[in-house]
VEXDREN-2710 file (C-alpha; in Angstrom, 1 decimal):
% VEXDREN-2710
k/r/px/py/pz
1/MET/-54.6/-46.6/-11.7
2/PRO/-56.6/-43.8/-10.1
3/GLY/-57.3/-44.3/-6.5
4/GLU/-57.8/-42.7/-3.1
5/GLU/-54.7/-41.6/-1.2
6/ASN/-54.8/-40.8/2.5
7/TYR/-51.9/-39.0/4.2
8/MET/-51.2/-39.3/7.9
9/GLN/-50.5/-36.1/9.7
10/ASN/-46.8/-36.9/10.1
11/GLY/-46.4/-37.5/6.3
12/LYS/-44.6/-40.8/6.8
13/ILE/-47.2/-43.3/5.6
14/ILE/-49.4/-43.2/2.5
15/ILE/-52.3/-45.6/2.1
16/TYR/-53.4/-46.3/-1.5
17/GLN/-56.7/-48.0/-2.2
18/SER/-57.9/-48.9/-5.7
19/PRO/-61.4/-47.6/-6.8
20/ASP/-62.9/-51.1/-6.4
21/GLY/-61.5/-51.4/-2.9
22/GLU/-59.6/-54.6/-3.8
23/THR/-56.1/-53.3/-3.3
24/SER/-54.9/-51.3/-0.3
25/ILE/-51.2/-50.7/0.1
26/ASP/-49.4/-48.9/3.0
27/VAL/-46.1/-47.5/2.0
28/THR/-43.3/-45.7/3.9
29/VAL/-42.1/-42.3/2.8
30/GLU/-38.6/-41.2/3.8
31/ASN/-36.9/-38.0/2.5
32/GLU/-39.3/-37.8/-0.5
33/THR/-38.7/-41.5/-1.4
34/VAL/-41.4/-44.1/-1.3
35/TRP/-40.3/-47.5/-0.1
36/LEU/-42.3/-50.7/-1.0
37/THR/-41.5/-54.3/-0.3
38/GLN/-41.3/-56.7/-3.2
39/ALA/-44.7/-58.2/-2.0
40/GLN/-46.2/-54.7/-2.2
41/LEU/-44.8/-54.1/-5.7
42/ILE/-46.4/-57.5/-6.8
43/ASP/-49.7/-56.4/-5.3
44/LEU/-49.5/-52.9/-6.8
45/PHE/-48.6/-53.9/-10.3
46/GLN/-50.5/-57.3/-10.3
47/ARG/-47.5/-59.1/-11.7
48/ASP/-45.7/-62.3/-10.9
49/GLN/-42.8/-62.3/-8.4
50/SER/-40.4/-63.3/-11.2
51/VAL/-41.3/-60.1/-13.2
52/ILE/-40.8/-57.8/-10.3
53/SER/-37.5/-59.6/-9.4
54/ARG/-36.3/-59.2/-13.0
55/HIS/-37.0/-55.4/-13.0
56/ILE/-35.3/-54.9/-9.6
57/LYS/-32.2/-56.9/-10.9
58/THR/-32.1/-54.7/-14.0
59/ALA/-32.3/-51.5/-11.9
60/PHE/-29.4/-52.6/-9.8
61/GLN/-27.4/-53.5/-12.9
62/LEU/-28.0/-50.1/-14.3
63/ILE/-26.9/-48.4/-11.1
64/ILE/-23.6/-50.5/-11.1
65/ILE/-22.9/-49.6/-14.7
66/ASP/-23.5/-45.9/-13.9
67/LEU/-21.1/-46.1/-10.9
68/PHE/-18.5/-47.8/-13.0
69/GLN/-18.7/-45.2/-15.7
70/ILE/-18.4/-42.3/-13.2
71/ASN/-15.4/-43.9/-11.5
72/HIS/-13.8/-44.7/-14.9
73/LYS/-14.0/-41.0/-15.9
74/ARG/-12.5/-39.9/-12.6
75/LEU/-9.6/-42.4/-13.1
76/ILE/-8.9/-41.1/-16.6
77/LYS/-8.9/-37.5/-15.4
78/HIS/-6.6/-38.4/-12.5
79/TYR/-4.2/-40.3/-14.8
80/TYR/-4.2/-37.5/-17.4
81/PHE/-3.5/-34.7/-14.9
82/SER/-1.0/-36.7/-12.8
83/ASN/1.1/-37.6/-15.9
84/LYS/0.9/-34.1/-17.6
85/LEU/4.2/-32.3/-18.0
86/ILE/4.2/-29.0/-16.3
END
């Protein structure tokens, strides 16, 4: 969705406006990460709240799976090295 972006001098807030002027969203930027509320995501993507909620839930589930896999690998390494005969 092409649009006009205005950056404040401090670089903390970005204002996006669609070409037709119908949508204007102010977002916060912290450490190169853009933060939007669920309401802003609904407005930006023009989707129902249930769709946005489902995508957020899926993202969190994937993060939890990744964390479990990382911790599982560490546990296996720890077990292997702690039980190895020297």
